[in-house]
C-alpha positions as CSV (number, residue, x, y, z in Angstrom):
1,M,-11.2,44.3,-115.1
2,R,-13.9,42.3,-116.9
3,P,-13.7,38.5,-116.8
4,T,-12.8,36.7,-120.0
5,P,-15.3,34.5,-121.8
6,A,-13.3,31.4,-120.6
7,Q,-13.6,32.6,-117.0
8,L,-17.4,33.1,-117.4
9,E,-17.8,29.7,-118.9
10,R,-15.9,28.1,-116.0
11,V,-18.1,29.9,-113.5
12,A,-21.3,28.9,-115.4
13,E,-20.1,25.3,-115.6
14,T,-19.3,25.2,-111.8
15,L,-22.6,26.8,-110.9
16,V,-24.7,24.4,-113.0
17,K,-22.8,21.3,-111.8
18,R,-23.2,22.4,-108.1
19,L,-26.9,23.2,-108.5
20,V,-27.6,19.8,-110.2
21,A,-25.4,17.9,-107.6
22,A,-27.2,19.6,-104.7
23,G,-30.6,18.7,-106.2
24,V,-31.6,22.3,-106.3
25,V,-32.5,22.1,-110.0
26,E,-33.6,19.3,-112.3
27,L,-32.6,20.0,-115.9
28,D,-34.9,19.3,-118.9
29,V,-32.0,20.1,-121.3
30,P,-28.4,19.1,-121.5
31,E,-26.0,20.7,-119.0
32,P,-23.9,22.4,-121.7
33,T,-27.0,24.2,-122.9
34,V,-27.7,25.6,-119.5
35,Q,-24.0,26.5,-119.0
36,Q,-24.0,28.5,-122.2
37,K,-27.1,30.4,-121.2
38,F,-25.6,31.2,-117.8
39,A,-22.4,32.3,-119.4
40,A,-24.3,34.5,-121.8
41,L,-26.3,36.1,-119.0
42,L,-23.1,36.8,-117.0
43,A,-21.5,38.4,-120.0
44,A,-24.6,40.6,-120.6
45,N,-24.6,41.6,-117.0
46,F,-20.9,42.6,-117.1
47,A,-21.5,44.5,-120.4
48,E,-24.4,46.4,-118.9
49,E,-22.4,47.3,-115.8
50,A,-19.6,48.6,-118.1
51,E,-22.0,50.7,-120.0
52,I,-23.5,52.2,-116.8
53,E,-19.9,53.0,-115.7
54,R,-19.1,54.7,-119.0
55,L,-22.3,56.8,-118.9
56,A,-21.7,57.7,-115.2
57,R,-18.1,58.8,-116.0
58,V,-19.3,61.0,-118.9
59,E,-22.1,62.6,-116.9
60,A,-20.0,63.1,-113.8
61,Q,-17.3,64.9,-115.8
62,K,-19.9,67.1,-117.3
63,L,-21.4,67.9,-113.9
64,V,-18.0,68.7,-112.4
65,R,-17.2,71.0,-115.3
66,Q,-20.5,72.8,-114.9
67,G,-20.0,73.1,-111.1
68,A,-22.7,73.3,-108.5
69,P,-24.2,76.4,-106.9
70,G,-22.4,77.3,-103.8
71,I,-19.6,74.7,-104.3
72,R,-16.2,75.6,-105.7
73,R,-15.3,73.4,-108.7
74,E,-12.1,72.3,-107.1
75,D,-14.0,71.1,-104.1
76,L,-16.1,68.6,-106.2
77,D,-14.8,65.1,-106.0
78,L,-15.1,63.6,-109.5
79,R,-15.0,60.0,-108.1
80,R,-17.8,60.6,-105.6
81,V,-19.9,62.4,-108.2
82,E,-19.3,59.5,-110.6
83,Q,-20.4,57.0,-107.9
84,L,-23.6,58.9,-107.2
85,V,-24.5,59.2,-110.9
86,K,-23.7,55.5,-111.4
87,Q,-26.1,54.6,-108.5
88,R,-28.8,56.7,-110.0
89,I,-28.5,55.2,-113.5
90,A,-28.4,51.7,-112.1
91,K,-31.5,52.4,-110.1
92,E,-33.3,53.8,-113.1
93,R,-32.5,50.7,-115.1
94,G,-33.3,48.3,-112.2
95,F,-29.7,47.0,-112.2
96,A,-28.2,45.8,-108.9
97,L,-24.7,47.0,-108.4
């Protein structure tokens, strides 16, 4: 389940406030601007992960339908194949899961 935009905004707000309060960062722009950027980055990250999952699901279904040499089709675990494909796609894109 993907987080809502409101949840992402709250996470971004909390993160920025804590970083500023801890003295980890010093902002040159207003906090709300940084919060919006963080929320946008989080949203983009979740969208990319969803796209990777969609591609992995489609490719895994195709691989299971085709079968593998020496393995009976009913012995192939769709979920496991999907997970392996997802890891491969994420690695190719430089995306950390």
